[in-house]
C-alpha positions in Angstrom: 10.1 3.9 -45.2 9.0 7.3 -43.8 9.2 10.2 -46.2 11.7 12.9 -45.5 12.0 16.7 -46.2 15.0 18.7 -47.2 14.8 22.5 -47.1 16.7 24.0 -49.9 17.8 27.7 -49.6 19.7 29.8 -52.1 21.6 32.5 -50.3 23.0 35.6 -52.1 24.8 37.4 -49.4 21.8 38.9 -47.6 22.8 37.7 -44.1 20.3 39.6 -42.1 17.3 38.4 -44.3 18.6 34.8 -44.2 18.8 34.9 -40.4 15.7 36.9 -39.4 13.3 35.8 -42.2 14.1 32.5 -44.0 16.0 30.5 -41.3 13.8 31.9 -38.5 10.8 30.5 -40.3 12.5 27.2 -40.8 13.3 27.1 -37.1 9.6 27.6 -36.3 8.3 24.8 -38.3 5.8 22.4 -36.5 7.3 19.6 -38.6 11.1 20.5 -38.9 12.9 19.5 -42.1 15.2 16.5 -41.8 17.9 18.3 -43.6 18.7 22.0 -44.5 20.9 22.7 -47.6 22.1 26.3 -47.8 23.8 27.1 -51.2 26.0 30.2 -51.0 25.8 32.2 -54.2 28.4 34.8 -53.2 32.0 35.0 -52.0 32.4 32.0 -49.5 35.8 31.6 -47.8 36.9 30.4 -44.4 35.5 33.6 -42.8 32.2 33.2 -44.6 31.9 29.5 -43.5 32.6 30.5 -39.9 29.9 33.2 -40.1 27.4 30.7 -41.5 28.1 28.3 -38.6 27.7 31.1 -36.1 24.4 32.1 -37.8 23.0 28.6 -37.6 24.1 28.4 -33.9 22.3 31.7 -33.1 19.1 30.7 -34.9 18.8 27.4 -33.1 20.2 28.8 -29.8 22.6 25.8 -29.5 19.6 23.5 -29.4 20.4 19.8 -30.0 17.2 19.6 -32.0 18.8 21.4 -35.0 18.5 19.4 -38.2 21.7 18.5 -40.2 22.7 21.6 -42.1 24.8 21.4 -45.3 26.4 24.6 -46.6 28.1 24.6 -50.0 29.2 27.0 -52.7 27.1 27.5 -55.9 29.0 25.0 -58.2 27.1 26.0 -61.3 26.0 29.3 -62.9 27.1 32.1 -60.6 24.8 34.9 -59.4 21.9 32.7 -60.3 19.3 31.3 -58.0 18.8 28.5 -60.6 22.5 27.6 -60.4 22.4 27.6 -56.6 19.3 25.5 -56.4 20.7 23.0 -59.0 23.9 22.8 -56.9 21.7 21.9 -53.9 19.8 19.3 -56.0 23.0 17.9 -57.2 24.2 17.5 -53.6 20.9 15.8 -52.6 21.3 13.5 -55.6 24.8 12.5 -54.6 23.6 11.6 -51.2 20.1 10.1 -51.8 19.9 9.1 -55.4 18.7 5.6 -54.3 16.0 7.2 -52.1 14.9 10.0 -54.4 11.2 8.8 -54.2 11.4 9.2 -50.5 12.7 12.7 -50.2 10.7 15.9 -50.8 12.4 19.2 -51.4 11.0 22.4 -50.1 12.6 25.4 -51.8 12.9 28.8 -50.0 14.3 32.1 -51.1 16.6 33.7 -48.5 14.2 36.7 -48.3 11.0 34.8 -47.9 9.4 33.0 -45.0 7.2 30.0 -44.3 4.3 30.0 -41.9 4.9 27.5 -39.0 2.6 24.9 -40.5 4.0 25.0 -44.1 6.1 21.8 -44.1 3.7 19.9 -41.9 0.7 20.6 -44.2 2.6 20.0 -47.4 4.0 16.7 -46.3 0.7 15.6 -44.8 -1.1 16.3 -48.1 1.7 14.6 -50.1 1.3 11.4 -48.0 -2.5 11.5 -48.0 -2.9 11.5 -51.8 0.5 10.1 -52.9 1.4 13.4 -54.5 4.6 14.4 -56.2 4.1 18.1 -55.8 2.0 20.1 -53.4 1.1 23.7 -54.2 0.5 26.1 -51.3 -0.7 29.6 -51.3 1.4 32.7 -51.6 0.9 35.8 -49.5 2.5 38.7 -51.5 4.0 41.6 -49.5 4.8 44.7 -51.5 5.4 47.1 -48.6 7.4 46.3 -45.5 5.0 45.5 -42.7 1.8 45.2 -44.8 -0.6 42.4 -44.2 0.1 41.1 -47.7 -2.2 40.0 -50.5 -3.3 36.4 -50.8 -2.7 35.0 -54.3 -4.9 32.5 -56.1 -3.8 29.0 -55.4 -3.7 26.7 -58.6 -5.1 23.3 -58.4 -3.2 21.7 -61.2 -0.4 22.3 -63.7 -1.9 23.6 -66.9 1.0 24.2 -69.4 -1.0 26.8 -71.4 -2.0 28.8 -68.4 1.6 28.7 -67.1 2.9 29.8 -70.5 0.5 32.8 -70.6 0.9 34.2 -67.1 2.5 33.7 -63.6 0.2 31.2 -61.9 1.7 31.9 -58.4 4.0 28.9 -58.2 7.5 30.2 -57.5 10.6 29.5 -55.5 9.5 29.6 -51.9 6.2 27.5 -52.4 7.8 24.8 -54.5 7.4 21.5 -52.6 8.4 18.6 -54.9 9.6 15.0 -54.6 13.3 14.8 -55.3 12.8 12.1 -58.0 10.5 14.5 -60.0 13.0 17.4 -59.6 15.7 15.2 -61.2 13.4 13.7 -63.8 12.4 17.2 -65.0 16.1 18.2 -65.1 16.1 20.9 -62.3 16.1 24.5 -63.2 17.1 26.1 -66.6 20.1 28.1 -65.8 19.9 29.8 -69.3 16.8 31.7 -68.1 17.5 34.9 -66.1 13.7 34.8 -65.1 10.6 32.7 -65.6 12.6 29.7 -64.2 9.7 28.5 -62.1 7.2 28.7 -64.9 9.6 26.9 -67.2 10.1 24.1 -64.5 6.3 23.8 -64.0 5.6 23.3 -67.7 8.2 20.5 -67.9 6.8 18.9 -64.7 3.3 19.0 -66.1 4.4 16.9 -69.0 6.0 14.1 -66.9 4.2 10.8 -67.1 2.3 9.9 -63.9 3.0 13.3 -62.3 0.5 13.8 -59.5 -0.2 17.4 -58.1 -2.2 18.4 -55.0 -2.8 21.9 -53.6 -3.5 23.1 -50.1 -6.4 25.3 -49.3 -4.1 27.4 -47.3 -1.6 30.3 -47.8 1.5 29.2 -46.0 4.3 31.1 -47.7 5.2 34.9 -47.3 6.7 36.2 -50.5 8.3 39.6 -50.1 8.2 41.7 -53.3 9.1 45.0 -51.7 11.2 47.3 -54.1 14.7 46.5 -53.0 17.5 47.0 -55.6 18.7 43.4 -55.3 15.4 41.9 -56.4 15.2 40.4 -60.0 12.0 42.3 -60.9 13.9 45.6 -60.4 16.5 44.4 -63.0 14.6 45.3 -66.2 17.3 43.7 -68.5 17.3 40.3 -66.7 13.5 40.3 -66.6 13.1 41.1 -70.3 15.8 38.6 -71.4 14.2 35.9 -69.3 10.7 36.5 -70.7 12.2 36.5 -74.3 14.1 33.3 -73.8 11.2 31.6 -72.0 8.8 32.6 -74.9 11.2 31.2 -77.6 11.7 28.1 -75.7 8.1 27.2 -75.4 6.3 29.1 -78.2 6.3 26.2 -80.6 4.1 24.2 -78.2 1.3 26.8 -78.2 -0.9 28.5 -80.7 -1.6 32.0 -81.8 -4.2 32.6 -79.1 -1.8 31.8 -76.3 0.9 33.8 -78.0 -1.4 36.8 -78.2 -2.4 36.6 -74.6 1.3 36.2 -73.5 2.3 39.3 -75.5 -0.6 41.4 -74.1 0.2 40.6 -70.4 4.0 41.1 -70.8 3.3 44.4 -72.5 0.8 45.5 -69.9 2.9 44.6 -67.0 6.5 45.0 -68.1 6.5 47.0 -71.3 8.2 44.5 -73.6 6.6 44.4 -77.0 6.1 41.4 -79.4 9.1 42.4 -81.6 11.5 42.2 -78.8 10.1 38.9 -77.4 10.5 37.4 -80.9 14.0 38.9 -81.6 16.8 36.5 -82.2 19.4 35.7 -79.5 22.9 37.0 -80.2 24.4 33.6 -79.3 23.6 30.5 -81.3 21.2 28.0 -79.8 22.4 24.4 -79.3 20.2 23.5 -82.3 21.9 26.1 -84.6 25.3 24.9 -83.4 24.5 21.4 -84.4 23.4 22.4 -87.8 26.8 24.0 -88.4 28.6 20.8 -87.7 29.9 19.2 -90.9 28.5 15.9 -91.8 30.8 12.9 -91.4 31.1 10.3 -94.1 30.0 6.8 -93.2 33.0 4.6 -92.7 33.2 1.1 -94.4 31.8 -1.5 -92.1 28.7 0.2 -90.9 27.4 3.1 -89.0 28.8 3.8 -85.5 27.1 5.8 -82.8 28.8 7.6 -79.8 26.5 8.3 -76.9 27.6 11.1 -74.6 26.0 11.7 -71.3 26.8 14.6 -69.0 25.9 14.3 -65.4 27.0 16.1 -62.2 27.2 13.1 -59.9 26.7 10.1 -62.1 24.1 8.4 -59.9 23.8 4.6 -60.0 20.3 5.0 -61.5 21.9 6.5 -64.7 23.3 3.1 -65.7 19.9 1.5 -65.1 18.4 4.0 -67.6 21.0 3.1 -70.2 20.7 -0.6 -69.8 18.1 -1.0 -72.6 20.7 0.2 -75.1 23.7 -1.5 -73.5 26.2 -2.4 -76.3 27.7 -5.9 -76.5 31.1 -4.5 -75.6 29.8 -2.5 -72.7 30.2 1.2 -71.9 33.4 3.0 -71.2 33.1 5.5 -68.4 35.2 8.6 -68.6 35.4 10.6 -65.3 35.7 14.4 -65.9 34.9 17.6 -64.1 31.8 19.7 -64.2 
């Protein structure tokens, strides 16, 4: 079975950028994606759906060579790229859960762009070395119209390095097998920032995870000072760094903590006291500690296993089969 590629784009209402930057670069790919998933993270009514269809028609000039395009609302955390991307991953899971090893997902921000060879080179490398993830180089643009600065390309996923600093793996240069995306659990929607670093740490710890890198910079990342960019939102950036640190700090030592604090202070001005400060809302662990213990009823100890899933793929039941009880599982269908 030939591998396939899905382009996953989170769209937050910046129609001009989506058309002339992101989708234009998808249109120019030497190896087009087999599927395009656009997740709308803004108001999306019938008028918006009509505008999106018109946009796609303009970009492809009515060409019959246009890949299938799926547009859907953000079904998860609103005003969140992570929520939008997870909505897209959920849709891919619903459609291709039995072919998750075959599909590769190429993520793209609506304000970034790929070089024309991006998908071709990433897929070729993935096939050549049987890689689950291919890391391509970023070209960072800080001023409109500049030539950009080529960022260092990591050759592996090192959890300690990712914890300490940005290793230049983010949104638009994520090229990852769908099965690994699902195995890692997708993006953490509780993090306002550092979502890519968090995902990469979890990916690095998957058994058998194989990573390759390109010796080429094929992604244009636009970091110009627009008011709608996350980095401009100081509160979201600080909160994301704080939650990221508290989520992963226990896995690293004092040296990594010190280097993390130094870089965050130097670049963003957040000190150690802030990064270590407690969250105002209780964590899931603290909530569990507050639950009263139940007395063991006569006749033995009983367990209730609860599993939350967006689409309940058939593979879920295979994962549960080793603990299948004699009486079987009862399935309760709910809403997410």
